[in-house]
Each structure stands twice: as structure tokens, then as C-alpha cells.
Backbone as JSON, one array per atom type, in Angstrom:
{
  "sequence": "XXXXXXXXXXXXXXXXXXXXXXXXXXXXXXXXXXXXXXXXXXXXXXXXXXXXXXXXXXXXXXXXXXXXXXXXXXXXXXXXXXXXXXXXXXXXXXXXXX",
  "N": [[-34.41, -1.72, -99.0], [-36.75, -3.52, -97.12], [-36.73, -6.53, -95.42], [-39.0, -9.07, -94.46], [-39.29, -11.04, -91.67], [-40.29, -14.28, -90.37], [-40.94, -13.82, -87.68], [-42.04, -11.33, -87.69], [-44.62, -11.71, -88.35], [-46.34, -12.48, -86.3], [-49.38, -13.52, -84.92], [-52.78, -13.67, -83.66], [-55.05, -16.45, -83.08], [-57.25, -15.85, -84.66], [-56.13, -14.37, -86.6], [-55.61, -11.74, -86.12], [-53.18, -9.22, -85.61], [-50.56, -9.59, -83.15], [-50.73, -7.84, -80.08], [-52.79, -6.24, -80.71], [-56.29, -5.73, -80.17], [-58.38, -8.54, -80.31], [-60.86, -8.1, -81.9], [-63.0, -9.33, -83.3], [-63.49, -11.79, -81.98], [-64.08, -10.71, -79.47], [-66.41, -9.31, -80.05], [-68.17, -11.41, -80.74], [-68.34, -12.78, -78.27], [-69.51, -10.76, -76.76], [-71.95, -10.44, -78.07], [-73.11, -12.97, -77.62], [-73.31, -12.88, -74.81], [-75.01, -10.69, -74.49], [-77.23, -11.74, -75.75], [-78.02, -13.86, -74.05], [-78.66, -12.46, -71.7], [-80.66, -10.83, -72.74], [-82.57, -12.74, -73.45], [-83.51, -13.55, -70.93], [-84.41, -11.08, -70.0], [-86.59, -10.63, -71.6], [-88.47, -12.33, -70.66], [-91.69, -13.38, -69.47], [-91.86, -13.83, -66.84], [-91.19, -12.08, -64.07], [-89.21, -12.49, -62.09], [-87.09, -13.76, -63.41], [-85.79, -11.79, -64.75], [-84.03, -10.69, -63.02], [-81.95, -12.38, -62.54], [-78.54, -13.43, -62.4], [-76.1, -13.59, -64.96], [-73.31, -15.3, -65.82], [-70.6, -15.74, -67.94], [-68.4, -17.89, -69.75], [-65.9, -19.16, -71.96], [-66.67, -21.8, -72.22], [-69.03, -22.22, -70.8], [-72.27, -21.12, -69.58], [-73.39, -19.58, -66.75], [-76.01, -19.47, -64.48], [-77.2, -17.59, -61.75], [-78.91, -16.72, -58.73], [-82.16, -16.07, -57.28], [-85.3, -17.68, -57.24], [-88.89, -18.31, -56.96], [-89.91, -20.84, -57.46], [-89.42, -24.24, -58.61], [-90.2, -24.54, -61.18], [-89.83, -21.97, -62.3], [-87.08, -21.85, -62.13], [-86.38, -23.8, -63.99], [-87.5, -22.62, -66.26], [-85.81, -20.4, -66.6], [-83.39, -21.63, -67.26], [-84.08, -22.91, -69.66], [-84.71, -20.7, -71.19], [-82.29, -19.52, -71.85], [-80.93, -21.54, -73.14], [-81.2, -21.75, -76.05], [-79.42, -19.77, -76.91], [-76.99, -20.54, -76.04], [-75.05, -21.61, -77.66], [-73.63, -24.1, -77.95], [-72.28, -24.18, -75.56], [-72.03, -25.29, -72.14], [-74.82, -25.15, -69.99], [-75.05, -23.97, -66.81], [-76.96, -24.21, -64.04], [-77.35, -22.52, -61.28], [-79.32, -21.45, -59.78], [-81.15, -20.61, -56.93], [-83.96, -21.99, -55.24], [-86.36, -20.49, -53.43], [-88.79, -21.1, -51.48], [-91.81, -20.05, -49.96], [-92.61, -17.24, -47.8]],
  "CA": [[-35.54, -2.64, -99.02], [-36.94, -4.15, -95.83], [-37.19, -7.92, -95.52], [-39.89, -9.45, -93.37], [-38.99, -12.37, -91.14], [-41.49, -14.92, -89.8], [-41.25, -13.23, -86.38], [-42.83, -10.13, -87.93], [-45.98, -12.12, -88.69], [-47.0, -13.05, -85.14], [-50.8, -13.18, -84.93], [-53.66, -14.48, -82.82], [-55.69, -17.53, -83.84], [-58.16, -15.3, -85.65], [-55.37, -13.65, -87.61], [-55.32, -10.36, -85.71], [-51.78, -9.08, -85.19], [-50.3, -9.56, -81.73], [-50.69, -6.48, -79.56], [-54.04, -5.57, -81.03], [-57.47, -6.43, -79.65], [-59.0, -9.49, -81.23], [-62.2, -7.55, -81.82], [-64.01, -10.26, -83.81], [-63.84, -12.69, -80.87], [-64.71, -9.89, -78.44], [-67.79, -9.01, -80.48], [-68.95, -12.64, -80.63], [-68.6, -12.99, -76.85], [-70.45, -9.72, -76.31], [-73.26, -10.76, -78.64], [-73.64, -14.11, -76.86], [-73.66, -12.41, -73.48], [-76.19, -9.85, -74.64], [-78.34, -12.62, -76.12], [-78.47, -14.58, -72.85], [-79.32, -11.47, -70.84], [-81.87, -10.41, -73.44], [-83.55, -13.83, -73.34], [-84.11, -13.46, -69.59], [-85.09, -9.79, -69.89], [-87.85, -10.7, -72.34], [-89.35, -13.32, -70.04], [-92.92, -12.92, -68.82], [-91.69, -14.05, -65.4], [-90.37, -10.96, -63.59], [-88.05, -12.99, -61.33], [-86.0, -14.16, -64.29], [-85.1, -10.58, -65.2], [-83.06, -10.29, -61.99], [-80.92, -13.4, -62.38], [-77.19, -13.08, -62.87], [-75.57, -14.43, -66.03], [-71.84, -15.27, -65.94], [-70.25, -16.55, -69.1], [-67.01, -18.17, -70.11], [-65.81, -19.77, -73.29], [-67.25, -23.14, -72.22], [-70.3, -22.35, -70.09], [-73.07, -20.0, -69.11], [-73.82, -19.91, -65.4], [-77.1, -18.67, -63.93], [-77.3, -17.55, -60.3], [-79.96, -15.84, -58.22], [-83.23, -16.74, -56.54], [-86.66, -17.69, -57.77], [-89.82, -18.88, -55.99], [-90.37, -22.2, -57.77], [-88.56, -25.05, -59.48], [-90.66, -24.26, -62.54], [-89.14, -20.76, -62.76], [-85.66, -22.23, -62.29], [-86.31, -24.5, -65.27], [-87.78, -21.63, -67.32], [-84.59, -19.61, -66.8], [-82.43, -22.48, -67.97], [-84.54, -23.14, -71.03], [-84.72, -19.42, -71.9], [-80.95, -19.22, -72.39], [-80.38, -22.67, -73.89], [-81.05, -21.5, -77.5], [-78.3, -18.86, -77.21], [-75.78, -21.08, -75.41], [-74.1, -21.86, -78.75], [-72.78, -25.26, -77.68], [-71.69, -24.13, -74.22], [-72.8, -25.93, -71.08], [-75.62, -24.26, -69.16], [-74.95, -24.35, -65.4], [-78.06, -23.56, -63.37], [-77.13, -22.45, -59.83], [-80.39, -20.64, -59.23], [-81.74, -21.15, -55.7], [-85.41, -21.92, -55.12], [-86.71, -20.05, -52.07], [-90.22, -21.18, -51.34], [-92.31, -19.43, -48.73], [-92.84, -15.8, -47.86]],
  "C": [[-35.58, -3.38, -97.69], [-37.42, -5.58, -96.03], [-38.0, -8.25, -94.27], [-39.55, -10.87, -92.95], [-40.27, -12.97, -90.56], [-41.88, -14.32, -88.45], [-42.1, -11.97, -86.53], [-44.31, -10.45, -88.2], [-46.71, -12.76, -87.53], [-48.45, -12.59, -85.13], [-51.56, -14.07, -83.96], [-54.29, -15.56, -83.7], [-56.62, -16.99, -84.91], [-57.44, -14.52, -86.74], [-55.07, -12.21, -87.25], [-53.88, -10.27, -85.25], [-51.66, -9.05, -83.67], [-50.2, -8.12, -81.26], [-51.94, -5.68, -79.88], [-55.19, -6.39, -80.46], [-58.03, -7.35, -80.71], [-60.5, -9.17, -81.24], [-63.28, -8.48, -82.35], [-64.44, -11.21, -82.7], [-64.52, -11.93, -79.75], [-66.16, -9.61, -78.8], [-68.67, -10.24, -80.38], [-69.3, -12.91, -79.18], [-69.63, -12.0, -76.33], [-71.85, -10.01, -76.83], [-73.89, -11.93, -77.9], [-74.13, -13.68, -75.5], [-74.95, -11.6, -73.53], [-77.41, -10.72, -74.96], [-78.89, -13.37, -74.92], [-79.21, -13.64, -71.91], [-80.65, -11.03, -71.45], [-82.95, -11.47, -73.34], [-84.25, -13.8, -71.99], [-84.91, -12.16, -69.44], [-86.46, -9.8, -70.58], [-88.84, -11.69, -71.75], [-90.59, -12.66, -69.43], [-92.84, -13.07, -67.31], [-90.7, -13.0, -64.88], [-89.12, -11.42, -62.86], [-86.84, -13.29, -62.22], [-85.19, -12.96, -64.76], [-84.02, -10.12, -64.23], [-81.97, -11.32, -61.74], [-79.6, -12.91, -62.95], [-76.74, -14.09, -63.92], [-74.06, -14.23, -66.08], [-71.47, -16.22, -67.07], [-68.75, -16.73, -69.24], [-67.05, -18.79, -71.5], [-66.58, -21.08, -73.36], [-68.62, -23.25, -71.56], [-70.97, -21.01, -69.84], [-73.61, -20.41, -67.76], [-74.9, -18.93, -64.94], [-77.06, -18.73, -62.42], [-78.38, -16.54, -59.92], [-80.99, -16.66, -57.47], [-84.56, -16.6, -57.27], [-87.56, -18.4, -56.75], [-90.3, -20.28, -56.31], [-89.35, -22.92, -58.66], [-88.95, -24.85, -60.94], [-89.95, -23.03, -63.1], [-87.65, -21.01, -62.97], [-85.47, -22.89, -63.65], [-86.56, -23.55, -66.44], [-86.54, -20.8, -67.63], [-83.58, -20.39, -67.62], [-82.82, -22.65, -69.43], [-84.57, -21.85, -71.85], [-83.35, -19.12, -72.52], [-80.35, -20.36, -73.21], [-80.23, -22.39, -75.39], [-79.86, -20.59, -77.84], [-76.99, -19.35, -76.61], [-74.69, -21.41, -76.43], [-73.12, -22.98, -78.43], [-72.12, -25.25, -76.32], [-72.61, -24.82, -73.22], [-73.56, -24.86, -70.3], [-75.58, -24.78, -67.73], [-76.0, -23.53, -64.64], [-77.85, -23.61, -61.85], [-78.17, -21.56, -59.16], [-80.97, -21.36, -58.01], [-83.25, -20.98, -55.75], [-85.72, -21.62, -53.66], [-88.23, -20.02, -51.96], [-90.63, -20.58, -50.01], [-92.43, -17.94, -48.9], [-91.61, -15.03, -47.96]]
}
């Protein structure tokens, strides 16, 4: 008969055994990332579809260039509903002119 010691029960915070991918957390992160990108991709403003989205556990960061401060604000507001409590950091540059 094999006895199980507490060391045999090492797990991640989500309960996944150590040494295995914590796929539930990975899927949530992927869904959030996809949602932020999808929100920009569905915009009527073509410029927003080319912005970069970088995400971490605590924030979503937008980078790229647009032609107006209005478009910069639109990008930020497009991803806010999918930020899920994370801070939205808007580092989009406004390049006015030709």
C-alpha cells in the first residue's frame, strides 16, 4: 500500500498539479487578449486595427500611431469593457499632419 505525503499534493493556486500547464488561467488570459484585439479589429476607424495590444496580469497597454486625439480616446474606450479590472495604459502617439 502506498501512502501519500503532503509533498505529493503540490499544486498551483488554481489546483492544477505542479509540472502541468495551468490551462484554465492560460485560457482566461488568451480570451482577454483576444477580446481586446477583437474590440479594436471591429472598430469603424481603420487606424485602430493596427494598434499594438500588450497585456499583463495588471494592465493592458496600447501602442501605435493615430491621426487625432479623438482616435486615441476611441482606442482606449474600445478596450475598456474587456479590461476586466486591469488598468488601461494608452501610449498611442498622435501624429497630426501629412
